C-alpha positions as CSV (number, residue, x, y, z in Angstrom):
1,M,192.0,95.2,-241.7
2,I,190.0,94.0,-244.7
3,N,189.6,96.3,-247.7
4,Y,187.3,96.0,-250.7
5,K,186.6,98.4,-253.6
6,I,182.9,98.5,-254.3
7,K,181.8,99.0,-257.9
8,D,178.1,99.6,-257.3
9,A,177.0,101.4,-254.1
10,E,174.5,104.1,-253.1
11,F,175.1,106.3,-250.0
12,I,172.1,106.5,-247.6
13,F,171.6,109.2,-245.0
14,S,168.5,108.6,-243.0
15,K,166.2,109.8,-240.2
16,G,162.6,108.9,-239.8
17,R,163.1,105.8,-241.9
18,L,165.3,102.8,-241.6
19,G,168.4,103.1,-243.7
20,F,168.3,99.4,-244.6
21,Q,164.5,99.6,-245.6
22,T,165.3,98.5,-249.1
23,V,167.1,95.4,-247.8
24,I,164.3,94.2,-245.5
25,E,161.8,94.7,-248.4
26,S,163.8,92.0,-250.3
27,F,163.6,89.4,-247.4
28,E,160.7,87.5,-248.9
29,N,162.7,86.8,-252.1
30,A,166.0,86.0,-250.3
31,K,167.9,82.7,-250.3
32,Y,169.5,83.7,-247.0
33,I,169.6,86.7,-244.6
34,N,172.6,87.8,-242.5
35,V,172.4,90.4,-239.8
36,V,175.4,91.8,-237.9
37,T,174.5,94.4,-235.3
38,Y,175.6,95.9,-232.0
39,S,172.1,95.8,-230.5
40,L,168.5,94.8,-231.2
41,S,165.2,96.4,-230.2
42,A,164.5,96.1,-226.4
43,R,161.1,94.5,-227.1
44,E,159.6,92.3,-229.7
45,D,159.1,94.3,-232.9
46,F,158.4,94.0,-236.6
47,L,162.1,93.6,-237.4
48,I,162.4,90.4,-235.4
49,E,159.0,89.3,-236.7
50,L,160.3,89.7,-240.3
51,L,163.1,87.3,-239.5
52,H,160.6,84.9,-237.9
53,K,158.5,85.0,-241.0
54,A,161.5,84.4,-243.2
55,T,162.3,81.2,-241.3
56,I,158.7,80.1,-241.6
57,D,159.1,80.5,-245.3
58,G,162.3,78.3,-245.2
59,I,164.8,81.1,-245.4
60,P,167.9,80.6,-243.2
61,V,168.9,83.5,-241.0
62,K,172.2,84.3,-239.3
63,I,172.5,87.0,-236.5
64,I,175.7,88.1,-234.9
65,T,175.1,90.6,-232.1
66,N,176.6,92.2,-229.1
67,I,174.7,92.4,-225.8
68,P,174.6,96.0,-224.6
69,G,175.0,96.2,-220.8
70,R,177.1,93.0,-220.7
71,F,180.5,93.7,-219.2
72,N,183.7,91.7,-218.7
73,E,183.6,92.5,-214.9
74,Y,180.9,93.5,-212.5
75,F,181.6,95.7,-209.4
76,S,178.3,95.3,-207.7
77,E,175.4,92.8,-207.5
78,R,173.0,95.5,-208.7
79,N,175.0,95.9,-212.0
80,K,175.3,92.2,-212.3
81,E,171.5,91.7,-212.0
82,K,170.8,94.4,-214.5
83,S,173.2,92.8,-217.0
84,K,171.7,89.4,-216.3
85,K,168.3,90.7,-217.4
86,N,169.7,92.1,-220.7
87,I,171.5,88.8,-221.4
88,N,168.4,86.7,-220.7
89,A,166.3,89.0,-222.9
90,Y,168.7,88.4,-225.8
91,L,168.9,84.7,-225.2
92,D,165.1,84.5,-225.1
93,K,164.6,86.7,-228.2
94,L,167.2,84.8,-230.3
95,N,166.5,81.2,-229.3
96,P,166.8,79.2,-232.5
97,N,164.0,76.9,-231.4
98,K,161.6,79.8,-231.8
99,F,162.7,80.2,-235.4
100,H,162.1,76.6,-236.6
101,Q,165.9,75.9,-236.2
102,L,166.6,78.1,-239.2
103,L,168.2,80.9,-237.0
104,S,171.9,80.7,-236.4
105,T,172.6,82.9,-233.4
106,W,176.1,84.2,-232.5
107,F,177.3,86.7,-229.8
108,N,180.3,88.8,-230.3
109,F,181.2,91.1,-227.4
110,S,183.7,93.3,-229.3
111,N,181.4,93.8,-232.3
112,H,180.2,97.3,-233.2
113,S,179.7,96.8,-237.0
114,K,176.3,96.8,-238.7
115,I,175.4,94.7,-241.7
116,V,171.9,93.8,-243.0
117,M,172.1,91.7,-246.1
118,T,170.6,89.0,-248.3
119,D,172.1,87.1,-251.3
120,Q,171.1,90.1,-253.5
121,I,171.6,93.3,-251.6
122,A,173.6,94.6,-248.6
123,Y,173.5,97.5,-246.2
124,V,176.6,98.5,-244.3
125,G,176.5,101.5,-242.1
126,S,175.8,102.9,-238.7
127,A,172.3,101.6,-238.1
128,N,171.6,98.8,-235.7
129,Y,169.0,96.2,-236.6
130,S,166.6,98.0,-234.3
131,N,163.4,100.1,-234.8
132,L,165.1,102.8,-232.8
133,S,167.5,103.3,-235.7
134,G,164.7,104.9,-237.6
135,E,164.6,107.7,-235.1
136,N,168.3,108.6,-235.3
137,Y,170.5,110.2,-238.0
138,E,172.2,107.2,-239.6
139,S,174.4,106.8,-242.6
140,G,175.7,103.9,-244.7
141,I,175.7,102.4,-248.1
142,I,173.5,100.0,-250.0
143,S,175.0,97.8,-252.7
144,R,173.9,95.2,-255.2
145,D,177.5,94.5,-256.2
146,N,177.7,90.6,-256.3
147,G,181.4,90.8,-255.7
148,F,181.0,92.9,-252.6
149,I,178.1,90.6,-251.3
150,N,180.3,87.6,-251.8
151,H,183.2,89.4,-250.0
152,L,180.9,90.1,-247.0
153,V,179.8,86.4,-246.9
154,R,183.2,84.8,-247.4
155,E,185.6,87.2,-245.6
156,V,183.9,89.8,-243.3
157,I,181.2,87.7,-241.6
158,P,183.4,84.7,-241.1
159,E,186.0,86.9,-239.5
160,I,183.5,88.2,-237.0
161,E,182.0,84.8,-236.5
162,S,185.5,83.3,-235.7
163,T,185.6,85.3,-232.4
164,S,182.0,84.8,-231.6
165,L,180.1,82.5,-229.2
166,N,177.4,80.2,-230.7
167,Y,174.1,80.2,-228.9
168,F,174.3,76.5,-228.2
169,Y,176.6,74.8,-225.8
170,S,176.7,71.7,-228.0
171,K,179.1,71.9,-231.0
172,Q,176.9,69.2,-232.6
173,N,173.9,71.6,-232.6
174,E,175.9,74.2,-234.4
175,I,176.8,71.6,-237.1
176,L,173.2,70.3,-237.2
177,L,171.8,73.8,-237.9
178,D,174.3,74.0,-240.8
179,C,173.0,70.6,-242.0
180,I,169.4,71.9,-242.0
181,I,170.5,74.9,-244.1
182,D,172.3,72.5,-246.5
183,L,169.2,70.4,-246.8
184,L,167.1,73.5,-247.6
185,S,169.5,74.3,-250.5
186,I,169.2,70.7,-251.8
187,E,165.5,70.7,-251.4
188,D,165.1,74.0,-253.3
189,Y,167.2,72.7,-256.2
190,I,165.4,69.4,-256.4
191,Q,162.0,71.1,-256.3
192,R,163.1,73.2,-259.3
193,V,164.3,70.1,-261.1
194,L,161.0,68.4,-260.4
195,T,159.0,71.3,-261.8
196,D,161.3,71.3,-264.8
197,L,160.7,67.7,-265.6
198,S,157.0,67.9,-264.9
199,K,156.5,70.7,-267.4
200,T,158.6,68.9,-270.0
201,S,157.0,65.5,-269.7
202,Y,153.4,66.5,-269.0
203,Y,152.3,65.8,-272.6
204,V,153.6,62.3,-272.1
205,T,152.7,61.5,-268.4
206,G,149.6,63.6,-268.1
207,K,150.6,64.2,-264.4
208,N,151.5,67.5,-262.7
209,Y,154.4,67.4,-260.3
210,E,155.0,71.1,-260.2
211,T,156.3,72.5,-256.8
212,G,155.8,76.2,-257.3
213,K,159.5,76.7,-257.9
214,E,161.3,76.7,-261.2
215,F,164.5,77.8,-262.9
216,N,164.4,81.3,-264.2
217,D,165.7,80.1,-267.6
218,C,162.6,77.7,-268.0
219,K,159.6,80.0,-267.7
220,G,159.0,79.8,-271.4
221,S,158.6,76.7,-273.5
222,D,162.2,75.8,-274.0
223,Y,161.7,72.0,-274.0
224,D,165.2,71.3,-275.3
225,L,166.7,73.0,-272.3
226,R,164.5,71.0,-269.9
227,W,165.3,67.7,-271.6
228,N,169.0,68.5,-271.5
229,R,168.8,69.2,-267.8
230,L,167.1,65.8,-267.3
231,S,170.2,64.1,-268.5
232,S,172.2,65.7,-265.6
233,V,169.7,64.8,-262.9
234,A,171.6,61.7,-261.8
235,G,174.8,63.6,-261.5
236,V,173.2,66.3,-259.5
237,L,171.7,63.8,-257.0
238,D,175.1,62.1,-256.8
239,F,176.7,65.4,-255.9
240,F,174.2,66.1,-253.2
241,K,174.4,62.6,-251.8
242,D,178.2,63.0,-251.4
243,H,177.7,66.5,-250.0
244,M,175.3,65.2,-247.3
245,D,177.7,62.4,-246.5
246,S,180.3,65.0,-245.6
247,C,177.8,67.0,-243.6
248,Y,176.9,64.1,-241.4
249,L,180.5,63.2,-240.2
250,I,179.3,63.9,-236.6
251,D,180.3,61.8,-233.7
252,G,177.0,61.4,-231.9
253,S,174.8,59.2,-229.8
254,E,173.6,55.7,-230.9
255,E,170.4,57.3,-232.0
256,M,172.3,59.9,-234.2
257,E,174.3,57.1,-235.8
258,K,171.2,55.2,-236.5
259,F,169.7,58.2,-238.2
260,K,172.7,58.7,-240.3
261,R,172.6,55.1,-241.5
262,E,168.8,55.3,-242.2
263,Y,169.3,58.5,-244.2
264,K,172.2,57.1,-246.2
265,L,170.2,53.9,-247.0
266,R,167.2,56.0,-248.2
267,V,169.3,58.1,-250.4
268,I,171.3,55.2,-251.9
269,N,168.0,53.4,-252.6
270,I,166.5,56.4,-254.4
271,Q,169.8,57.1,-256.1
272,R,169.9,53.6,-257.6
273,K,166.4,54.1,-259.0
274,V,167.2,57.5,-260.5
275,N,170.5,56.4,-261.9
276,N,169.0,53.4,-263.7
277,I,166.1,55.3,-265.2
278,C,168.2,58.2,-266.2
279,L,170.5,55.9,-268.1
280,K,167.6,54.5,-270.0
281,L,166.2,58.0,-270.6
282,R,169.5,59.2,-271.9
283,E,169.6,56.5,-274.5
284,T,166.1,57.2,-275.7
285,L,166.5,61.0,-275.7
286,S,169.7,60.8,-277.7
287,F,167.6,59.6,-280.6
288,N,168.7,61.4,-283.8
289,E,166.1,61.9,-286.4
290,T,168.6,62.5,-289.2
291,E,170.7,59.5,-288.4
292,F,167.6,57.3,-288.2
293,A,166.4,58.6,-291.6
294,M,169.8,58.0,-293.3
295,E,170.0,54.5,-291.8
296,M,166.6,53.6,-293.1
297,F,167.5,55.1,-296.5
298,E,170.6,53.0,-296.8
299,R,168.9,49.9,-295.5
300,N,166.0,50.1,-297.9
301,R,167.9,51.5,-300.9
302,V,166.2,50.5,-304.2
303,E,167.7,51.6,-307.4
304,S,164.4,52.3,-309.2
305,Q,163.1,54.3,-306.3
306,I,166.3,56.3,-306.1
307,E,166.2,57.3,-309.7
308,D,162.5,58.4,-309.9
309,R,161.3,59.1,-306.4
310,T,164.3,60.0,-304.2
311,S,162.9,63.3,-302.8
312,E,159.6,61.7,-302.1
313,Y,161.2,58.8,-300.3
314,I,163.5,61.0,-298.2
315,S,160.4,63.1,-297.2
316,F,158.7,59.9,-296.1
317,L,161.7,58.8,-294.1
318,Q,161.9,62.2,-292.4
319,D,158.2,61.9,-291.4
320,L,158.8,58.4,-290.2
321,S,161.8,59.3,-288.1
322,Y,159.9,62.2,-286.5
323,E,157.0,59.8,-285.6
324,E,159.6,57.3,-284.2
325,K,161.0,60.0,-282.0
326,I,157.5,61.0,-280.7
327,L,156.6,57.3,-280.1
328,S,159.8,56.7,-278.3
329,K,159.0,59.5,-275.8
330,Y,155.5,58.1,-275.3
331,D,156.9,54.7,-274.7
332,L,158.8,56.3,-271.8
333,K,155.6,57.2,-269.9
334,K,156.0,54.6,-267.2
335,D,159.7,55.3,-266.9
336,L,159.1,59.1,-266.6
337,I,156.4,58.6,-264.0
338,F,158.7,56.3,-262.1
339,L,161.5,58.9,-262.3
340,L,159.2,61.8,-261.1
341,D,157.9,59.6,-258.2
342,S,161.5,58.8,-257.2
343,I,162.3,62.5,-257.0
344,V,159.2,63.1,-254.9
345,E,160.5,60.2,-252.7
346,Y,163.8,62.0,-252.4
347,L,162.1,65.2,-251.4
348,D,160.2,63.2,-248.8
349,A,163.5,61.9,-247.5
350,I,164.8,65.4,-247.1
351,C,161.7,66.5,-245.2
352,W,162.1,63.5,-242.9
353,A,165.7,64.3,-242.4
354,K,165.0,67.9,-241.5
355,K,162.4,66.8,-238.9
356,R,164.8,64.3,-237.3
357,I,167.6,66.9,-237.1
358,K,165.3,69.4,-235.5
359,N,164.4,66.8,-232.9
360,F,168.1,66.2,-232.2
361,I,168.6,69.9,-231.7
362,E,165.6,70.2,-229.4
363,S,166.8,67.3,-227.3
364,D,169.9,69.3,-226.3
365,N,168.8,72.8,-225.6
366,R,171.7,73.8,-223.4
367,T,172.8,77.4,-223.9
368,N,176.5,78.2,-224.2
369,T,177.4,79.0,-220.6
370,E,180.1,81.6,-221.7
371,I,177.4,84.0,-222.9
372,D,176.0,84.7,-219.4
373,N,179.0,85.8,-217.5
374,T,177.0,86.8,-214.4
375,L,176.7,83.1,-213.4
376,T,178.9,81.6,-210.8
377,S,180.8,78.4,-211.4
378,E,178.1,76.5,-209.4
379,N,175.3,78.0,-211.5
380,K,177.1,77.0,-214.7
381,C,177.2,73.3,-213.6
């Protein structure tokens, strides 16, 4: 048994409306969506369409469901055929290839729990992820407690998943789906970095590289924060390169191995460019106006000036140091454009990698044969 005390929760008792309505209204702003349910709607409905739309928008979705009508044993061919229809309906409805390879589908035949959640809000209760739930009396809780949400993601869902069957027969496809989700996270972060740098350097480069995504702490005009983030770009890309190296430790075909080598070479090449330019930018951006003014003051110290015109001379040096700082940034125009273009190149590499991974998944569409237990041994082969 797993226990957790929730700090922030609201009890929901519903009929005539989905108890998790507030959660599905937040789907479009989610970083991920998780659904744990006993059953889904018998036919295509708006709830499945919401998940489909989310994957179109690049939001990864995980579903863990039972299949009502699937039994451990069958005592007649009629019951077996009826179960087979239900199983095939679920396999067809939840085929990851229909969801742009952003749906991770799992089946758990002892699951009766119900969870509908995003990274911001969670529903836990009696309602299945089905439009029929709106017609029944259902009860549950809705919580925005970050600790509880993390608990569901790190403890509860992995526990259910550990005894579940993945949609695909190939273990590699399961790993590749996770790789696509990792790439999406990387892509999202780098897009925000690119917008960050574009806004900060626009007055120097005159070029707009904005992606439509940005960090919440940079919606104003906090240029210092943006420039400081610039200094960590190389480190961020280093981290993600290492992360992707670990993701691709997959024993695959010769074509898969070739893809891994190509991806690594692309990333290393871009990484080298970004590291070199960031080192140069760090040196320029560390320019200190006060230190520059004092150095000039000491270097050009003249006794007569010191005695009669010290304040005027210091003011002149302050203006000079400010102009020097501005000029140094304008001198960086080519370097900044090169940096921004390199980040765009990195995003292109991610896009290329996602497409290649999807092709690998589509090339092996074998469904996990343990899901449909109505098949004979001959049929499974």
